Each structure stands twice: as structure tokens, then as C-alpha cells.
N, C-alpha and C positions, 0 to 999 in steps of 0.2 A: 383576218384574228384582230383588229382591232373593230370593229362589224360588231363581228361576236364576243365583245366586250358591254361596248355604247348600246349590247342593248343586253346586256341582263341586266334581272331584274336586280334594285339596291339591297332584297332582303338576303338577295344571295347573296352577296358581298360582306355581309357579315357571317362569313363561312370562312375560318381562318386559311382553308387550304382555296380554296378560291380568289379572294380576295390576295395572299403572297403570290396567286396565277396572275393577276388585276395589276398587280408590284410587280413582276417581272415583263408582264406583256407592255405596258408606259414605265418606266422608271429611263431608261437609256432618253427613247424622244425629251421627258420631261426633260431632263437634265440638261442634252443640245438646246432645248426653247429657255432656258433660264439661265442657261450659261452665256446663253446668246443676250442675253436681256442685261445681263446683270455682270455681264463678264468677269465672272472674279470662280474660281472655287470653290467657294461655297455656293453654286449652285446646285452642290446637292447635299447642302443639312435644309435647301431650303424644301425640295426635290420631296427628303424626307418628310419633311415636320410639316405637307399637306398632307402627303397620305396617312401623317400619326394621324392628323386632323377631321377628314377623309374616314377613318377607324372611326373612329369618337366618336364624330356628330351622325354614324351610317345609321344609325337605327331613326332620327330625328327629318332624316331627308326622305324625301318624296319615295318614293316606290318606282316609277316613269320619270327619272331624273336620268339625260343624260349623261355616266359615267364619263367619259372625257370633257367632252362638255364641261361636265365640276371641276377635272381634276387642270386644265388650260389655264381656267377665270381663276381659280386658285392659287397656281404656280403665275402668272400673273403678277394679280394682287399680296401676293407675299414679296415678289418683286419689284414690283414699287413701294413695300412697305421699308425692304434691304433698304436700298438707295435711296431713300427719303432720313431714315436712319443712319446713316452713306456723309450724306451731305452734310446733317447736322456736324458730326462727330471732326469730319474733316477740316468745315468751320470754325471748331475750336479750335482744334488743334493751330492752326492758320492762327489762330487770336492767339494764342499762349506760344508761336515761334517768336510769334513778332513783339509779345512780350518779352517772352528771354532775350529779344537777337539787343528791344532797344533797355531791357536794363541790366546787359551787357557792358554796352559802350559806359554805363554810368557805375558799372562795378568793384570797390573794391577793391583788397591785396590777403580780403579775407570769402576773398571765393575767387578768387586765380585759381582753383583746378577746374573750375564748372567755365573756364573763364576760358580755359584753352580748349576745354572740350566744342567750345559753341567757336570758339574758334577755327580746331581741324576740321571743324561739322562746314565750317565757309572756307577753306578752303580745294573741300568734293567741290563743290559751288560753279562756272566758270566765271571770270568778272562781269560782264552782264547779270545775271543772274544777281552774284556778290549788289552790284550797286542797284538792283531792282529791287531785293532781300531788304537791302539797310533803308533808302525811301520809303519802303510799305512799310514801316518800323517805327520811321519817322512820325509815319500820318497821310502822307499822300497818297493822290488817289488814283487809278490802277492809268487815269487820267491824265494828271500829274508828273507821273511816271515816265510815260512813255512819251509827254512835253520835250522834259524835262530830257527823256536817252535819244528823244529822235527814235521812236520805233514808237508801234502801232497796238492799243492797245490791248490786242488777240493777243502780239508775243507780249507784254506784259504778263500777260494772263497767266501766258502760256511755259511762261520762267520762271512764276513765282510756287506754278503746281511741282513743278519737275524740283525746285529746292524746296520745297516742303517736303518732297516723299522722296527726297535726302534725306535731311534733314527728323521724319519719320524712319526711317532703314537705319539710321543712324545709330536715335537714340530711342525712340517707340517710348513707349512708358516712365523710363528712367529719366526722359530729360523732363517732363512732369515732377514723377520724384524730388525729382534732384533741384529742380526751382522753385517748390515750393517748401523743402527744408531749409536754402538756402537761404528763400523770402520772410519765414514765420517762424525759423528757433535761434 
């Protein structure tokens, strides 16, 4: 069945019915491919975006294009873009969490409610994760933290990633909002 669609002339794909057949034939396998690439449910959105792009650009593509090859390449590229964006967002969230924890150490009574929330979130972490996060918020490098706690840099990285995940799950966007409100209002 896949071979049938691979050889399909591209102009035929512009037919809505043929496009729906193509979508039904490839969606599940492209979704599995994307899911294994990005390891999250956003894979469905990625594949849907690929099909939308494919349909919208179908008039501009050569008629003898390998449809499966095109869809796989487009899916891979979208997955890579998603992961790049996610990495950037994660790094910014890490910096925000570090800034908030550092700021929390200097917190006055004016911000005691936010301080209590940060400490509550810290209580979800293991003792070693708390130590790692506090040292990181003091500006220590992974290497310095590893040496001080007598653990590997990989373990430091794992502790930080898990701790930031706990912060994101417990605060999400409200953490950023609370931080900016308390700092600038």
C-alpha cells in the first residue's frame, strides 16, 4: 500500500480525497517516528503540521517527488526544530528558576508568600537535589558542584534536570509571573 502512495503523482495529491487517503495511510507511522524522535505527545502536532505544509505547498513541488521521502524528511526537520526550541525554552526556565531561588535567599517579608511556595517546592526534592540547586543558584559550575558534593558531573546534571522538572510541574508559568510581579511591582 505504501508503494502505491510513494509512486502517486504529486498533482493527484491536490485532490482532497486522495490527500485524505494519503493522510490515513501515513499518519500513524509518521506519528510513531516523530514520537520516538521527540518523546512527547507534541509529535501529533508535528505530524499534522507536516501534512498541512505538504498540502499547502503541493502545487510548488515537483510532480515526481517521492512522497514518503518528503514526509519523512519534513517530519524529521520539524522534530529537530521542536527539540531546538524546547532546549532554548528549558535553558531559559533553568535560568529563571536559578534566579528565583537566589532571589528567595534575599527575600524580605514583603515576598514571604512566594518564598513559602519556593520552599514548599524545594521540599519535594531530595536532600542532594536541594544541595545541587542551591549551589547552582550561587553560580557554581557543574564541575564545582560535583567536586564539592563528591558526585559526578552527570549526576549533577540529572539532579538539576529533575529539580527543574519539579519546579515546572508545581509552578509552571505562574512561577515566572509571580517572580516578575514581585520584582517589578
